[in-house]
N, C-alpha and C positions, 0 to 999 in steps of 0.2 A: 705196826701201828694199827689201832683198832678203829673200824669204821664208825662214822657217825649215825645214830638212830635219832629218830625224831619223837618227842613225846607227842606232839600235833604237827603234821606235815604243813610246811608253807603252803599257802593258798596257791601260789603260781603251780606248784606240783599237782594240786587238786584240779586246778583249771586246765593244764594239759592232759592229764589223766582223762578227764571227763569230756573234753573236747574230741579226743581220739576215739572214745568209746561212742560218742554220739555221732560223730562223723560216719563211722561204720554202721550204726544202726540206722541212720538216716539214708545211706546209700543201700543198704539191704532193703529197707522198706520201699524206697522208690522203685527198685527192681520189682519187688513183690507186688506193688501197686499196679504194674503193668499187665497184671494177669487178673485183676478184679479188686474191688473195694473189700468184699467179703473176705477173701485170703489175706489182704492186707491187715484188715482188723484182726483176724485170727492170728497173724504173725506178731503184730504189736502186743496182742493180749498173752501170747507164748512168751515174748521178750520180758514183759511186766512179770509174769509168774515166775520166770527164772530169777529175775532181779530180787523179788520178794522172797524167794525160796533161799536165796544167797543171804540176805540179811537175817532170816529166821534161823537157818542152820548154822550159818559160820559167824556172821558179824556180832551176833549178840553173845558168842562165845569167846570172842577176840579180845586181846589185850587193847585195842583201839575202840573198844565199846565206849560210847559217849565222848570220844575224841576224834580229830581229824586224821583219819587214815589217809592214804595216798588218793583216795576216791571220794573222801568224805563221807563214806557209809558208816562210819561208827557213830557219828552224830545223828545221822539220818535214822539209823537203827534204834537209838536210844529214845527217839520219838515215837517209835512204832512199837517197839518189843521190850519186855523186862529183860535185865540183864541174865545171861545164861551162866553156864559153868565153865571156866577157862580150860578145866581138865578134859571136857568133851572136844574143844579145838584141839588141844595137844595130843590126844588119844586117837583122833580120827585119822583114818587111813584112806587115801584117795589113789585110785588106779586110773588109767586110761579110759576104762570102761565107764566110770563115773563123770567122764567129760563129755559123753556123747550127747547128752541134751543140749549143752552148750555149743558143741560142734556143729550141731545141726542148723543153729542160727546162721552160720556162715556157709555151710555146704548147700543148704536148700537154695538160698538167692543166687550162688554161682551156677547151680545146675539149672535153675530157671532162666538165669541170664544167658547162658549158652544155649538152651533151648529156643529162647526168643531170637537169638542171633541167627540161628539156622533156619528160623522161619522168615527172617528178612532182616538183613544188616541194618543195624542202628548204631552209629558212632557213640552217642551216648551211653548206651548200654554197654558197649566195649570199653569205654573209658571207666564207666562204674565198676565194671568187674575187675579191671586192672588195678584202680585205685583201692577197691575193697581188699584184693590180694596183698597190694602192698602195705595197706594199714594193719591186716590182721596178722602179717608176718613181721616185717620190720617195725612199724608204728607200734603194736602191742609189745614186741620184744623190747623196744627201747624203753616205753613207758614202765613195764614191769621190772626189767632187770636194771636199768640205769636210774629211774626216778623212784620207784615203789619199793621192790624187793630189797634193794641194795641198802636202804636206810630204815627198814622195817624192824621195830622192837619185837613184834611176834615172830617174825623170821628167826631171831636170836633164841627166843623161848622155845620154838618148835612149831614148824608150820607144815602140814601135810602137802600142800601145793609145792612148796620150796623143795621137800624132799623127793617129790615126783620129778620135777624139772630140773634141779640143781645138776648141771652138767660137770661140775668140779668134783663131785662125789662118786661119778661112775667111772 
């Protein structure tokens, strides 16, 4: 039996995908805010930079350009950037090293949260760290593999992230 791919993802999947991402970003930002407004602003600008880089480098070359992907970014990208070359998406190779900038978004707040906890126990920070870890592990995994990647047309055509993370091919 062939899996179902979406021409345009249902809005409920886009909503769930973005709520999980926003919850993670908000929790991270709350922890970063504990060490100052300037660092908070720098952190938010870093997140925006990475999101814009994703739109420019990946989304504009994706099959979902101008369409609703699982995160709605195909439509957003079409408003901001001209259509790219789908061959660039197909031929792009991603390694774990390429994921370091995105990984820092998660690692830095967790480290800062732990440092803040060692300076003085704060139940909200501890709960925030636990929720962040749950969301970036189980939440992201569920969104990506059960809602997004499972029904992705680009994944069928070729996706460097799928090739990197697909456990069935290892």
